[in-house]
Biopython code that builds the backbone (N, CA, C, O; Angstrom):
import numpy as np
from Bio.PDB.StructureBuilder import StructureBuilder

atoms = [
    (1, "MET", "N", (-66.666, 55.833, -95.483)),
    (1, "MET", "CA", (-66.355, 57.012, -96.447)),
    (1, "MET", "C", (-65.058, 56.809, -97.041)),
    (1, "MET", "O", (-64.894, 57.307, -98.155)),
    (2, "ALA", "N", (-63.931, 56.061, -96.420)),
    (2, "ALA", "CA", (-62.724, 55.836, -97.153)),
    (2, "ALA", "C", (-63.293, 55.098, -98.517)),
    (2, "ALA", "O", (-62.907, 55.265, -99.674)),
    (3, "GLU", "N", (-64.353, 54.209, -98.008)),
    (3, "GLU", "CA", (-64.444, 53.246, -98.842)),
    (3, "GLU", "C", (-65.349, 54.132, -100.422)),
    (3, "GLU", "O", (-65.199, 53.803, -101.599)),
    (4, "ASP", "N", (-66.110, 55.106, -99.959)),
    (4, "ASP", "CA", (-66.600, 55.887, -101.065)),
    (4, "ASP", "C", (-65.631, 56.389, -101.941)),
    (4, "ASP", "O", (-65.630, 56.460, -103.170)),
    (5, "LEU", "N", (-64.621, 56.802, -100.914)),
    (5, "LEU", "CA", (-63.301, 58.000, -101.886)),
    (5, "LEU", "C", (-62.804, 56.691, -102.564)),
    (5, "LEU", "O", (-62.713, 56.661, -103.791)),
    (6, "ALA", "N", (-62.486, 55.631, -101.825)),
    (6, "ALA", "CA", (-61.690, 54.238, -103.153)),
    (6, "ALA", "C", (-62.157, 54.151, -104.070)),
    (6, "ALA", "O", (-61.570, 54.210, -105.151)),
    (7, "LYS", "N", (-63.839, 53.918, -103.847)),
    (7, "LYS", "CA", (-64.653, 53.844, -105.534)),
    (7, "LYS", "C", (-64.096, 54.559, -106.268)),
    (7, "LYS", "O", (-63.264, 54.309, -107.140)),
    (8, "PHE", "N", (-64.785, 56.002, -105.759)),
    (8, "PHE", "CA", (-64.255, 57.210, -106.604)),
    (8, "PHE", "C", (-63.439, 57.465, -107.336)),
    (8, "PHE", "O", (-63.614, 57.964, -108.448)),
    (9, "CYS", "N", (-62.253, 57.123, -106.770)),
    (9, "CYS", "CA", (-60.736, 57.189, -106.919)),
    (9, "CYS", "C", (-60.886, 56.223, -108.126)),
    (9, "CYS", "O", (-60.851, 56.558, -109.309)),
    (10, "ASP", "N", (-61.078, 54.841, -107.586)),
    (10, "ASP", "CA", (-61.187, 53.871, -109.308)),
    (10, "ASP", "C", (-61.909, 54.126, -110.499)),
    (10, "ASP", "O", (-61.603, 53.644, -111.590)),
    (11, "SER", "N", (-63.074, 55.046, -110.248)),
    (11, "SER", "CA", (-63.891, 55.654, -111.403)),
    (11, "SER", "C", (-62.942, 56.723, -111.737)),
    (11, "SER", "O", (-62.806, 56.696, -112.961)),
    (12, "LEU", "N", (-62.331, 57.512, -111.301)),
    (12, "LEU", "CA", (-61.446, 58.988, -111.584)),
    (12, "LEU", "C", (-60.583, 58.082, -112.470)),
    (12, "LEU", "O", (-60.755, 58.259, -113.676)),
    (13, "ALA", "N", (-59.579, 57.031, -112.076)),
    (13, "ALA", "CA", (-58.552, 56.872, -112.639)),
    (13, "ALA", "C", (-59.474, 56.324, -113.875)),
    (13, "ALA", "O", (-59.010, 57.060, -114.746)),
    (14, "ASP", "N", (-60.238, 55.717, -114.400)),
    (14, "ASP", "CA", (-60.880, 55.078, -115.628)),
    (14, "ASP", "C", (-60.957, 55.862, -116.979)),
    (14, "ASP", "O", (-60.719, 55.706, -118.177)),
    (15, "LEU", "N", (-61.774, 57.478, -115.451)),
    (15, "LEU", "CA", (-61.982, 58.395, -116.262)),
    (15, "LEU", "C", (-60.541, 59.117, -117.508)),
    (15, "LEU", "O", (-60.564, 59.429, -118.698)),
    (16, "ILE", "N", (-59.475, 59.126, -116.466)),
    (16, "ILE", "CA", (-57.918, 59.567, -116.896)),
    (16, "ILE", "C", (-57.797, 58.733, -118.004)),
    (16, "ILE", "O", (-57.601, 59.278, -119.090)),
    (17, "LYS", "N", (-57.883, 57.384, -117.941)),
    (17, "LYS", "CA", (-57.131, 56.583, -118.802)),
    (17, "LYS", "C", (-58.075, 56.798, -119.759)),
    (17, "LYS", "O", (-57.552, 56.615, -120.859)),
    (18, "SER", "N", (-59.606, 57.202, -119.888)),
    (18, "SER", "CA", (-60.154, 57.473, -121.442)),
    (18, "SER", "C", (-59.439, 58.542, -122.099)),
    (18, "SER", "O", (-59.289, 58.553, -123.321)),
    (19, "PHE", "N", (-58.925, 59.578, -121.218)),
    (19, "PHE", "CA", (-58.421, 61.308, -121.676)),
    (19, "PHE", "C", (-56.724, 60.598, -122.016)),
    (19, "PHE", "O", (-55.956, 61.366, -122.597)),
    (20, "GLU", "N", (-56.304, 59.488, -121.733)),
    (20, "GLU", "CA", (-54.749, 59.540, -122.207)),
    (20, "GLU", "C", (-54.857, 58.826, -123.510)),
    (20, "GLU", "O", (-53.887, 58.850, -124.268)),
    (21, "GLN", "N", (-55.879, 58.230, -123.821)),
    (21, "GLN", "CA", (-56.330, 57.543, -125.330)),
    (21, "GLN", "C", (-56.246, 58.784, -126.334)),
    (21, "GLN", "O", (-55.774, 58.923, -127.463)),
    (22, "LYS", "N", (-56.780, 59.463, -125.609)),
    (22, "LYS", "CA", (-57.099, 60.771, -126.465)),
    (22, "LYS", "C", (-55.787, 61.794, -126.636)),
    (22, "LYS", "O", (-55.712, 62.875, -127.220)),
    (23, "ASN", "N", (-55.015, 61.209, -126.070)),
    (23, "ASN", "CA", (-53.141, 61.971, -125.836)),
    (23, "ASN", "C", (-53.596, 63.015, -125.058)),
    (23, "ASN", "O", (-53.293, 64.174, -125.341)),
    (24, "MET", "N", (-54.292, 62.736, -124.105)),
    (24, "MET", "CA", (-54.122, 63.695, -122.740)),
    (24, "MET", "C", (-53.335, 63.355, -121.741)),
    (24, "MET", "O", (-54.150, 62.821, -120.989)),
    (25, "ALA", "N", (-52.228, 63.289, -121.168)),
    (25, "ALA", "CA", (-51.363, 62.809, -120.021)),
    (25, "ALA", "C", (-52.095, 63.726, -119.123)),
    (25, "ALA", "O", (-52.274, 64.928, -119.321)),
    (26, "LEU", "N", (-52.434, 63.139, -118.277)),
    (26, "LEU", "CA", (-53.307, 63.775, -116.328)),
    (26, "LEU", "C", (-52.527, 62.720, -115.814)),
    (26, "LEU", "O", (-52.087, 61.711, -116.365)),
    (27, "LYS", "N", (-52.412, 63.241, -114.361)),
    (27, "LYS", "CA", (-51.951, 62.533, -113.369)),
    (27, "LYS", "C", (-52.600, 62.438, -112.016)),
    (27, "LYS", "O", (-52.704, 63.560, -111.521)),
    (28, "MET", "N", (-53.033, 61.558, -111.310)),
    (28, "MET", "CA", (-53.648, 61.376, -109.977)),
    (28, "MET", "C", (-52.865, 60.811, -109.094)),
    (28, "MET", "O", (-52.070, 59.890, -109.283)),
    (29, "THR", "N", (-53.130, 61.448, -108.002)),
    (29, "THR", "CA", (-52.532, 60.987, -106.743)),
    (29, "THR", "C", (-53.490, 61.502, -105.682)),
    (29, "THR", "O", (-54.118, 62.549, -105.526)),
    (30, "SER", "N", (-53.335, 60.146, -104.888)),
    (30, "SER", "CA", (-54.087, 60.059, -103.850)),
    (30, "SER", "C", (-54.018, 60.115, -102.260)),
    (30, "SER", "O", (-52.865, 60.205, -101.838)),
    (31, "ASP", "N", (-54.948, 60.082, -101.360)),
    (31, "ASP", "CA", (-54.339, 59.852, -100.287)),
    (31, "ASP", "C", (-55.257, 59.794, -99.365)),
    (31, "ASP", "O", (-55.447, 60.725, -98.582)),
    (32, "LEU", "N", (-56.106, 58.407, -99.349)),
    (32, "LEU", "CA", (-57.197, 57.611, -99.146)),
    (32, "LEU", "C", (-57.690, 58.264, -97.460)),
    (32, "LEU", "O", (-58.781, 58.760, -97.180)),
    (33, "ASP", "N", (-56.609, 58.080, -96.615)),
    (33, "ASP", "CA", (-56.555, 58.415, -95.203)),
    (33, "ASP", "C", (-56.615, 59.285, -94.740)),
    (33, "ASP", "O", (-57.019, 59.460, -93.590)),
    (34, "LEU", "N", (-56.018, 60.549, -95.918)),
    (34, "LEU", "CA", (-56.369, 62.152, -95.495)),
    (34, "LEU", "C", (-57.805, 62.374, -96.190)),
    (34, "LEU", "O", (-58.271, 63.495, -95.986)),
    (35, "GLY", "N", (-58.639, 61.454, -97.024)),
    (35, "GLY", "CA", (-58.960, 62.197, -98.198)),
    (35, "GLY", "C", (-58.976, 63.206, -98.846)),
    (35, "GLY", "O", (-59.627, 64.245, -98.734)),
    (36, "VAL", "N", (-58.016, 62.776, -99.744)),
    (36, "VAL", "CA", (-57.695, 63.889, -100.762)),
    (36, "VAL", "C", (-57.364, 63.080, -101.960)),
    (36, "VAL", "O", (-56.831, 61.971, -101.930)),
    (37, "VAL", "N", (-57.828, 63.917, -103.309)),
    (37, "VAL", "CA", (-57.458, 63.242, -104.116)),
    (37, "VAL", "C", (-56.959, 64.254, -105.415)),
    (37, "VAL", "O", (-57.829, 65.064, -105.733)),
    (38, "LYS", "N", (-55.699, 64.325, -106.203)),
    (38, "LYS", "CA", (-55.263, 65.587, -106.966)),
    (38, "LYS", "C", (-55.348, 65.182, -108.407)),
    (38, "LYS", "O", (-55.417, 63.975, -108.641)),
    (39, "ILE", "N", (-55.352, 65.913, -109.264)),
    (39, "ILE", "CA", (-55.184, 65.792, -110.703)),
    (39, "ILE", "C", (-54.577, 66.879, -111.221)),
    (39, "ILE", "O", (-54.976, 68.044, -111.221)),
    (40, "TYR", "N", (-53.355, 66.313, -111.763)),
    (40, "TYR", "CA", (-52.639, 67.501, -112.430)),
    (40, "TYR", "C", (-52.525, 67.184, -114.267)),
    (40, "TYR", "O", (-52.422, 66.236, -115.045)),
    (41, "GLY", "N", (-52.621, 68.594, -114.273)),
    (41, "GLY", "CA", (-52.739, 68.362, -115.744)),
    (41, "GLY", "C", (-51.076, 67.890, -116.461)),
    (41, "GLY", "O", (-50.106, 67.611, -115.756)),
    (42, "GLU", "N", (-51.071, 67.893, -117.797)),
    (42, "GLU", "CA", (-49.709, 66.969, -118.171)),
    (42, "GLU", "C", (-48.693, 68.176, -118.445)),
    (42, "GLU", "O", (-47.568, 67.682, -118.372)),
    (43, "ASN", "N", (-48.615, 69.312, -118.680)),
    (43, "ASN", "CA", (-47.466, 70.255, -118.209)),
    (43, "ASN", "C", (-47.501, 70.676, -116.723)),
    (43, "ASN", "O", (-46.983, 71.776, -116.530)),
    (44, "THR", "N", (-47.856, 70.226, -115.931)),
    (44, "THR", "CA", (-47.535, 70.157, -114.707)),
    (44, "THR", "C", (-46.519, 70.008, -114.280)),
    (44, "THR", "O", (-46.308, 68.806, -114.120)),
    (45, "SER", "N", (-45.197, 71.006, -113.799)),
    (45, "SER", "CA", (-44.251, 70.896, -113.513)),
    (45, "SER", "C", (-43.996, 70.565, -111.947)),
    (45, "SER", "O", (-45.045, 70.532, -111.303)),
    (46, "ALA", "N", (-42.771, 70.303, -111.174)),
    (46, "ALA", "CA", (-43.054, 70.011, -109.971)),
    (46, "ALA", "C", (-43.089, 71.263, -108.943)),
    (46, "ALA", "O", (-43.704, 71.193, -107.879)),
    (47, "VAL", "N", (-42.405, 72.364, -109.337)),
    (47, "VAL", "CA", (-42.736, 73.774, -108.696)),
    (47, "VAL", "C", (-44.359, 74.167, -108.902)),
    (47, "VAL", "O", (-45.157, 74.442, -108.006)),
    (48, "ALA", "N", (-44.575, 74.118, -110.148)),
    (48, "ALA", "CA", (-46.279, 74.179, -109.948)),
    (48, "ALA", "C", (-46.862, 73.580, -108.858)),
    (48, "ALA", "O", (-47.491, 74.386, -108.173)),
    (49, "ARG", "N", (-46.881, 71.970, -108.287)),
    (49, "ARG", "CA", (-47.297, 71.210, -107.570)),
    (49, "ARG", "C", (-46.971, 71.788, -106.500)),
    (49, "ARG", "O", (-47.961, 72.016, -105.805)),
    (50, "ALA", "N", (-45.665, 72.254, -105.896)),
    (50, "ALA", "CA", (-45.088, 72.386, -104.513)),
    (50, "ALA", "C", (-46.067, 74.299, -104.402)),
    (50, "ALA", "O", (-46.392, 74.841, -103.347)),
    (51, "LYS", "N", (-46.276, 74.827, -105.717)),
    (51, "LYS", "CA", (-46.909, 75.940, -105.102)),
    (51, "LYS", "C", (-48.391, 75.821, -105.024)),
    (51, "LYS", "O", (-49.093, 76.578, -104.353)),
    (52, "ALA", "N", (-48.975, 74.504, -105.983)),
    (52, "ALA", "CA", (-50.554, 74.210, -105.302)),
    (52, "ALA", "C", (-50.508, 73.769, -104.033)),
    (52, "ALA", "O", (-51.482, 74.050, -103.333)),
    (53, "GLY", "N", (-49.783, 73.260, -103.637)),
    (53, "GLY", "CA", (-49.467, 72.481, -101.818)),
    (53, "GLY", "C", (-49.321, 73.926, -101.116)),
    (53, "GLY", "O", (-50.037, 74.064, -100.125)),
    (54, "LEU", "N", (-48.758, 74.689, -101.359)),
    (54, "LEU", "CA", (-48.096, 75.915, -100.550)),
    (54, "LEU", "C", (-49.661, 76.792, -100.132)),
    (54, "LEU", "O", (-50.065, 77.229, -99.054)),
    (55, "ASP", "N", (-50.294, 76.797, -101.567)),
    (55, "ASP", "CA", (-51.314, 77.609, -101.405)),
    (55, "ASP", "C", (-52.420, 77.448, -100.500)),
    (55, "ASP", "O", (-53.215, 78.258, -100.023)),
    (56, "GLU", "N", (-52.242, 75.883, -100.347)),
    (56, "GLU", "CA", (-53.563, 75.254, -99.056)),
    (56, "GLU", "C", (-52.659, 74.991, -98.114)),
    (56, "GLU", "O", (-53.166, 74.130, -97.395)),
    (57, "VAL", "N", (-51.227, 75.358, -97.593)),
    (57, "VAL", "CA", (-50.926, 75.727, -96.689)),
    (57, "VAL", "C", (-51.085, 77.051, -96.268)),
    (57, "VAL", "O", (-51.203, 77.258, -95.060)),
    (58, "ALA", "N", (-51.107, 77.949, -97.033)),
    (58, "ALA", "CA", (-51.257, 78.988, -96.511)),
    (58, "ALA", "C", (-52.758, 79.090, -96.197)),
    (58, "ALA", "O", (-52.907, 79.697, -95.137)),
    (59, "GLU", "N", (-53.578, 78.822, -96.585)),
    (59, "GLU", "CA", (-54.993, 78.977, -97.048)),
    (59, "GLU", "C", (-55.535, 78.728, -95.617)),
    (59, "GLU", "O", (-56.505, 79.284, -95.102)),
    (60, "LEU", "N", (-54.456, 77.471, -94.890)),
    (60, "LEU", "CA", (-54.741, 77.164, -93.327)),
    (60, "LEU", "C", (-54.188, 78.034, -92.384)),
    (60, "LEU", "O", (-54.647, 78.162, -91.249)),
    (61, "ALA", "N", (-52.833, 78.873, -92.983)),
    (61, "ALA", "CA", (-52.353, 79.689, -92.267)),
    (61, "ALA", "C", (-53.121, 80.667, -91.918)),
    (61, "ALA", "O", (-52.960, 81.068, -90.765)),
    (62, "TYR", "N", (-54.304, 81.437, -92.872)),
    (62, "TYR", "CA", (-55.117, 82.578, -93.187)),
    (62, "TYR", "C", (-56.802, 82.292, -92.449)),
    (62, "TYR", "O", (-57.739, 82.958, -92.009)),
    (63, "ASP", "N", (-56.330, 80.504, -92.722)),
    (63, "ASP", "CA", (-58.119, 80.310, -91.954)),
    (63, "ASP", "C", (-57.959, 80.327, -90.534)),
    (63, "ASP", "O", (-58.830, 80.761, -89.780)),
    (64, "THR", "N", (-56.620, 79.761, -90.071)),
    (64, "THR", "CA", (-56.271, 79.334, -88.654)),
    (64, "THR", "C", (-55.944, 80.700, -87.846)),
    (64, "THR", "O", (-55.086, 81.477, -88.266)),
    (65, "ALA", "N", (-56.730, 80.962, -86.578)),
    (65, "ALA", "CA", (-56.695, 82.038, -85.708)),
    (65, "ALA", "C", (-55.536, 82.455, -85.468)),
    (65, "ALA", "O", (-54.728, 81.663, -84.982)),
    (66, "GLU", "N", (-55.227, 83.540, -85.690)),
    (66, "GLU", "CA", (-53.748, 84.088, -84.951)),
    (66, "GLU", "C", (-53.136, 83.390, -83.377)),
    (66, "GLU", "O", (-52.170, 82.707, -83.039)),
    (67, "HIS", "N", (-54.094, 83.896, -82.834)),
    (67, "HIS", "CA", (-53.898, 83.282, -81.105)),
    (67, "HIS", "C", (-53.740, 81.501, -81.007)),
    (67, "HIS", "O", (-53.657, 80.825, -79.982)),
    (68, "HIS", "N", (-53.734, 81.163, -82.058)),
    (68, "HIS", "CA", (-53.010, 79.695, -82.280)),
    (68, "HIS", "C", (-51.819, 79.296, -82.057)),
    (68, "HIS", "O", (-51.154, 79.633, -83.037)),
    (69, "PRO", "N", (-51.038, 78.647, -81.149)),
    (69, "PRO", "CA", (-49.594, 78.619, -80.822)),
    (69, "PRO", "C", (-48.973, 78.509, -82.100)),
    (69, "PRO", "O", (-48.076, 79.350, -82.156)),
    (70, "TYR", "N", (-49.045, 77.898, -83.067)),
    (70, "TYR", "CA", (-48.474, 77.701, -84.063)),
    (70, "TYR", "C", (-48.593, 78.778, -85.614)),
    (70, "TYR", "O", (-47.816, 78.965, -86.551)),
    (71, "TRP", "N", (-49.566, 79.153, -85.375)),
    (71, "TRP", "CA", (-50.379, 80.219, -86.177)),
    (71, "TRP", "C", (-48.639, 80.786, -86.674)),
    (71, "TRP", "O", (-48.074, 80.063, -87.494)),
    (72, "ASN", "N", (-48.007, 81.823, -86.250)),
    (72, "ASN", "CA", (-46.882, 82.248, -86.948)),
    (72, "ASN", "C", (-45.942, 81.352, -87.264)),
    (72, "ASN", "O", (-45.452, 81.668, -88.348)),
    (73, "LEU", "N", (-45.447, 80.354, -86.813)),
    (73, "LEU", "CA", (-44.627, 78.790, -87.631)),
    (73, "LEU", "C", (-45.140, 78.621, -88.552)),
    (73, "LEU", "O", (-44.293, 78.300, -89.386)),
    (74, "LEU", "N", (-46.607, 78.646, -89.192)),
    (74, "LEU", "CA", (-47.111, 78.088, -90.126)),
    (74, "LEU", "C", (-46.903, 79.326, -90.950)),
    (74, "LEU", "O", (-46.225, 79.109, -91.955)),
    (75, "TYR", "N", (-47.134, 80.041, -90.860)),
    (75, "TYR", "CA", (-47.327, 81.692, -91.773)),
    (75, "TYR", "C", (-46.386, 81.916, -92.338)),
    (75, "TYR", "O", (-46.167, 81.857, -93.548)),
    (76, "ASP", "N", (-45.631, 82.243, -91.364)),
    (76, "ASP", "CA", (-44.358, 82.975, -91.681)),
    (76, "ASP", "C", (-43.314, 81.799, -92.488)),
    (76, "ASP", "O", (-42.508, 82.216, -93.320)),
    (77, "GLY", "N", (-43.403, 80.302, -92.168)),
    (77, "GLY", "CA", (-42.537, 79.423, -92.830)),
    (77, "GLY", "C", (-43.288, 79.225, -94.900)),
    (77, "GLY", "O", (-42.802, 78.745, -95.925)),
    (78, "SER", "N", (-44.621, 79.906, -94.561)),
    (78, "SER", "CA", (-45.124, 79.643, -95.836)),
    (78, "SER", "C", (-44.658, 81.043, -96.805)),
    (78, "SER", "O", (-44.467, 81.037, -98.021)),
    (79, "GLN", "N", (-44.571, 81.935, -96.091)),
    (79, "GLN", "CA", (-44.316, 82.787, -96.986)),
    (79, "GLN", "C", (-42.473, 83.047, -97.251)),
    (79, "GLN", "O", (-41.986, 83.820, -98.076)),
    (80, "ILE", "N", (-41.800, 82.254, -96.396)),
    (80, "ILE", "CA", (-40.416, 81.922, -97.253)),
    (80, "ILE", "C", (-40.758, 81.326, -97.958)),
    (80, "ILE", "O", (-40.185, 81.515, -99.031)),
    (81, "LEU", "N", (-42.010, 80.057, -97.984)),
    (81, "LEU", "CA", (-41.278, 78.930, -99.004)),
    (81, "LEU", "C", (-41.948, 79.847, -100.504)),
    (81, "LEU", "O", (-41.352, 79.900, -101.580)),
    (82, "LYS", "N", (-43.403, 80.551, -100.193)),
    (82, "LYS", "CA", (-43.691, 81.067, -101.241)),
    (82, "LYS", "C", (-42.420, 82.229, -102.076)),
    (82, "LYS", "O", (-42.264, 82.131, -103.293)),
    (83, "ILE", "N", (-42.016, 82.743, -101.672)),
    (83, "ILE", "CA", (-40.684, 83.512, -101.989)),
    (83, "ILE", "C", (-39.298, 82.745, -103.153)),
    (83, "ILE", "O", (-38.673, 83.079, -104.159)),
    (84, "VAL", "N", (-39.389, 81.528, -102.180)),
    (84, "VAL", "CA", (-38.491, 80.537, -102.858)),
    (84, "VAL", "C", (-39.086, 80.194, -103.846)),
    (84, "VAL", "O", (-38.371, 79.984, -104.826)),
    (85, "LEU", "N", (-40.791, 79.970, -104.037)),
    (85, "LEU", "CA", (-41.021, 78.889, -104.992)),
    (85, "LEU", "C", (-40.988, 80.074, -106.260)),
    (85, "LEU", "O", (-40.490, 79.784, -107.348)),
    (86, "GLU", "N", (-41.554, 81.385, -106.000)),
    (86, "GLU", "CA", (-41.865, 81.948, -107.153)),
    (86, "GLU", "C", (-40.406, 82.863, -107.657)),
    (86, "GLU", "O", (-40.486, 83.873, -108.355)),
    (87, "LYS", "N", (-39.245, 82.350, -107.208)),
    (87, "LYS", "CA", (-38.225, 82.803, -107.828)),
    (87, "LYS", "C", (-37.019, 81.417, -107.954)),
    (87, "LYS", "O", (-35.795, 81.541, -107.938)),
    (88, "TRP", "N", (-37.706, 80.291, -108.061)),
    (88, "TRP", "CA", (-37.437, 79.462, -108.474)),
    (88, "TRP", "C", (-36.351, 79.123, -109.484)),
    (88, "TRP", "O", (-35.594, 78.164, -109.331)),
    (89, "HIS", "N", (-36.309, 79.932, -110.499)),
    (89, "HIS", "CA", (-35.719, 79.596, -111.698)),
    (89, "HIS", "C", (-35.188, 80.907, -111.561)),
    (89, "HIS", "O", (-34.875, 81.311, -112.681)),
    (90, "ASP", "N", (-34.948, 81.755, -110.670)),
    (90, "ASP", "CA", (-34.135, 82.932, -111.147)),
    (90, "ASP", "C", (-33.516, 83.167, -109.710)),
    (90, "ASP", "O", (-33.622, 82.328, -108.815)),
    (91, "ASN", "N", (-32.839, 84.416, -109.559)),
    (91, "ASN", "CA", (-31.827, 84.531, -108.169)),
    (91, "ASN", "C", (-32.534, 85.405, -107.508)),
    (91, "ASN", "O", (-33.124, 86.365, -108.004)),
    (92, "LEU", "N", (-32.495, 85.074, -106.267)),
    (92, "LEU", "CA", (-33.334, 85.872, -105.247)),
    (92, "LEU", "C", (-32.472, 87.309, -105.079)),
    (92, "LEU", "O", (-31.258, 87.319, -104.878)),
    (93, "THR", "N", (-33.159, 88.312, -105.173)),
    (93, "THR", "CA", (-32.968, 89.414, -104.907)),
    (93, "THR", "C", (-32.342, 90.107, -103.899)),
    (93, "THR", "O", (-32.533, 89.498, -102.846)),
    (94, "ASP", "N", (-31.637, 91.167, -103.718)),
    (94, "ASP", "CA", (-31.279, 91.445, -101.932)),
    (94, "ASP", "C", (-32.493, 91.671, -100.843)),
    (94, "ASP", "O", (-32.624, 91.308, -99.674)),
    (95, "ASP", "N", (-33.184, 92.303, -101.591)),
    (95, "ASP", "CA", (-34.476, 92.562, -101.095)),
    (95, "ASP", "C", (-35.420, 91.000, -100.638)),
    (95, "ASP", "O", (-36.044, 90.851, -99.587)),
    (96, "GLU", "N", (-35.332, 90.325, -101.377)),
    (96, "GLU", "CA", (-36.312, 89.183, -101.189)),
    (96, "GLU", "C", (-34.921, 88.362, -100.051)),
    (96, "GLU", "O", (-35.267, 87.729, -99.054)),
    (97, "LEU", "N", (-33.740, 88.490, -100.346)),
    (97, "LEU", "CA", (-32.930, 87.423, -99.252)),
    (97, "LEU", "C", (-33.403, 88.458, -97.886)),
    (97, "LEU", "O", (-33.889, 87.775, -96.984)),
    (98, "LYS", "N", (-33.357, 89.825, -97.595)),
    (98, "LYS", "CA", (-33.422, 90.318, -96.369)),
    (98, "LYS", "C", (-35.187, 90.493, -96.010)),
    (98, "LYS", "O", (-35.716, 91.160, -95.120)),
    (99, "GLU", "N", (-35.873, 89.554, -97.155)),
    (99, "GLU", "CA", (-37.607, 89.744, -96.523)),
    (99, "GLU", "C", (-37.331, 87.809, -96.070)),
    (99, "GLU", "O", (-37.915, 87.311, -95.107)),
    (100, "ILE", "N", (-36.665, 87.244, -96.694)),
    (100, "ILE", "CA", (-36.628, 85.567, -95.880)),
    (100, "ILE", "C", (-36.116, 85.940, -94.762)),
    (100, "ILE", "O", (-36.824, 85.617, -93.807)),
    (101, "GLN", "N", (-35.102, 86.529, -94.470)),
    (101, "GLN", "CA", (-34.410, 86.524, -93.210)),
    (101, "GLN", "C", (-35.425, 87.666, -91.961)),
    (101, "GLN", "O", (-35.309, 87.504, -90.746)),
    (102, "TRP", "N", (-36.125, 88.484, -92.419)),
    (102, "TRP", "CA", (-37.223, 88.932, -91.827)),
    (102, "TRP", "C", (-37.990, 87.819, -91.068)),
    (102, "TRP", "O", (-37.709, 87.567, -89.897)),
    (103, "TYR", "N", (-38.724, 87.317, -91.576)),
    (103, "TYR", "CA", (-39.817, 85.790, -91.583)),
    (103, "TYR", "C", (-38.758, 85.018, -90.785)),
    (103, "TYR", "O", (-39.344, 84.635, -89.772)),
    (104, "ALA", "N", (-37.727, 84.682, -90.757)),
    (104, "ALA", "CA", (-36.819, 83.222, -90.161)),
    (104, "ALA", "C", (-36.675, 84.037, -89.179)),
    (104, "ALA", "O", (-37.248, 83.447, -88.262)),
    (105, "ASN", "N", (-36.282, 85.015, -88.767)),
    (105, "ASN", "CA", (-36.387, 85.655, -87.108)),
    (105, "ASN", "C", (-37.750, 85.725, -86.881)),
    (105, "ASN", "O", (-37.920, 85.271, -85.750)),
    (106, "LYS", "N", (-38.829, 86.060, -87.369)),
    (106, "LYS", "CA", (-40.016, 85.663, -86.705)),
    (106, "LYS", "C", (-40.486, 84.512, -85.838)),
    (106, "LYS", "O", (-40.974, 84.328, -84.723)),
    (107, "ILE", "N", (-40.059, 83.765, -87.007)),
    (107, "ILE", "CA", (-39.618, 82.460, -86.997)),
    (107, "ILE", "C", (-38.939, 81.751, -85.781)),
    (107, "ILE", "O", (-39.308, 80.700, -85.256)),
    (108, "LYS", "N", (-37.645, 82.703, -85.361)),
    (108, "LYS", "CA", (-36.941, 82.072, -84.292)),
    (108, "LYS", "C", (-37.573, 82.994, -83.023)),
    (108, "LYS", "O", (-37.073, 82.780, -81.919)),
    (109, "ASP", "N", (-38.425, 83.800, -83.098)),
    (109, "ASP", "CA", (-38.768, 84.596, -82.064)),
    (109, "ASP", "C", (-40.315, 83.946, -81.518)),
    (109, "ASP", "O", (-40.741, 84.111, -80.375)),
    (110, "SER", "N", (-41.139, 83.065, -82.772)),
    (110, "SER", "CA", (-42.079, 82.517, -82.156)),
    (110, "SER", "C", (-42.031, 81.118, -81.639)),
    (110, "SER", "O", (-43.000, 80.467, -81.248)),
    (111, "LEU", "N", (-40.545, 80.660, -81.693)),
    (111, "LEU", "CA", (-40.307, 79.098, -81.111)),
    (111, "LEU", "C", (-40.654, 79.681, -79.553)),
    (111, "LEU", "O", (-41.343, 78.944, -78.848)),
    (112, "ALA", "N", (-40.281, 80.749, -79.093)),
    (112, "ALA", "CA", (-40.519, 81.140, -77.689)),
    (112, "ALA", "C", (-42.113, 80.814, -77.160)),
    (112, "ALA", "O", (-42.442, 80.337, -76.074)),
    (113, "ASN", "N", (-42.829, 81.157, -78.087)),
    (113, "ASN", "CA", (-44.063, 80.434, -77.578)),
    (113, "ASN", "C", (-44.705, 79.352, -77.797)),
    (113, "ASN", "O", (-45.905, 79.124, -77.639)),
    (114, "VAL", "N", (-43.635, 78.488, -78.275)),
    (114, "VAL", "CA", (-44.216, 77.248, -78.456)),
    (114, "VAL", "C", (-43.287, 76.137, -77.810)),
    (114, "VAL", "O", (-43.761, 75.036, -77.529)),
    (115, "SER", "N", (-41.868, 76.467, -77.564)),
    (115, "SER", "CA", (-41.048, 75.846, -76.825)),
    (115, "SER", "C", (-40.415, 77.049, -75.156)),
    (115, "SER", "O", (-39.479, 77.799, -75.433)),
    (116, "PRO", "N", (-40.705, 77.087, -74.347)),
    (116, "PRO", "CA", (-40.446, 77.702, -72.848)),
    (116, "PRO", "C", (-38.902, 77.320, -72.973)),
    (116, "PRO", "O", (-38.097, 78.221, -73.206)),
    (117, "ASN", "N", (-38.543, 76.214, -72.848)),
    (117, "ASN", "CA", (-37.491, 75.852, -72.691)),
    (117, "ASN", "C", (-36.051, 76.118, -74.385)),
    (117, "ASN", "O", (-34.860, 75.825, -74.494)),
    (118, "HIS", "N", (-36.767, 76.591, -75.065)),
    (118, "HIS", "CA", (-36.049, 77.425, -76.221)),
    (118, "HIS", "C", (-34.489, 78.366, -76.032)),
    (118, "HIS", "O", (-34.537, 79.560, -75.738)),
    (119, "ASN", "N", (-33.428, 77.786, -76.202)),
    (119, "ASN", "CA", (-32.722, 78.378, -75.922)),
    (119, "ASN", "C", (-32.227, 79.847, -76.988)),
    (119, "ASN", "O", (-31.854, 79.607, -78.136)),
    (120, "HIS", "N", (-32.263, 81.021, -76.583)),
    (120, "HIS", "CA", (-32.339, 82.179, -77.470)),
    (120, "HIS", "C", (-30.637, 82.344, -78.244)),
    (120, "HIS", "O", (-30.304, 83.525, -78.343)),
    (121, "GLU", "N", (-29.594, 81.333, -78.768)),
    (121, "GLU", "CA", (-28.677, 82.002, -79.076)),
    (121, "GLU", "C", (-28.806, 83.224, -80.126)),
    (121, "GLU", "O", (-27.816, 83.896, -80.416)),
]
sb = StructureBuilder()
sb.init_structure("model")
sb.init_model(0)
sb.init_chain("A")
sb.init_seg("    ")
for serial, (resi, resn, name, xyz) in enumerate(atoms, 1):
    if name == "N":
        sb.init_residue(resn, " ", resi, " ")
    sb.init_atom(name, np.array(xyz, "f"), 0.0, 1.0, " ", f" {name:<3s}", serial, name[0])
structure = sb.get_structure()
C-alpha cells in the first residue's frame, strides 16, 4: 500500500511540475508512513495550513465517542486553538480570553480522568 502511495506521489509531483510551468505554484507534502498527502495552493499561508490541520483534529474530536478518556482533552484543546488561529492577526477580546480560560480549566479538570495521580493545585 505504501508503495502504491509513493507511486501516486511521484505522479502527483510530475503533475504539480506541469502546473508550475504554467506559473501556478503548488506545494505538496506527504507522510507515506501515515498515508497522508496534502496539496497547498500558491497563496496558502502558514495560518491557513494550521487551520486546515486543526479542522482534521476537530473532525477526530467530533467523531470520537465522548466516553473516550482523551476526548475532552482533544476537543477542548482544539477549541482553544480554533480561537487563537481565528484571531492570529488580531487581538483577543476579553470574552475570547475568558473562553480560552474556560476551556483551559476544562482541560485541567479532564486531566483527573486520565491521570489518577494528577495533583490538583
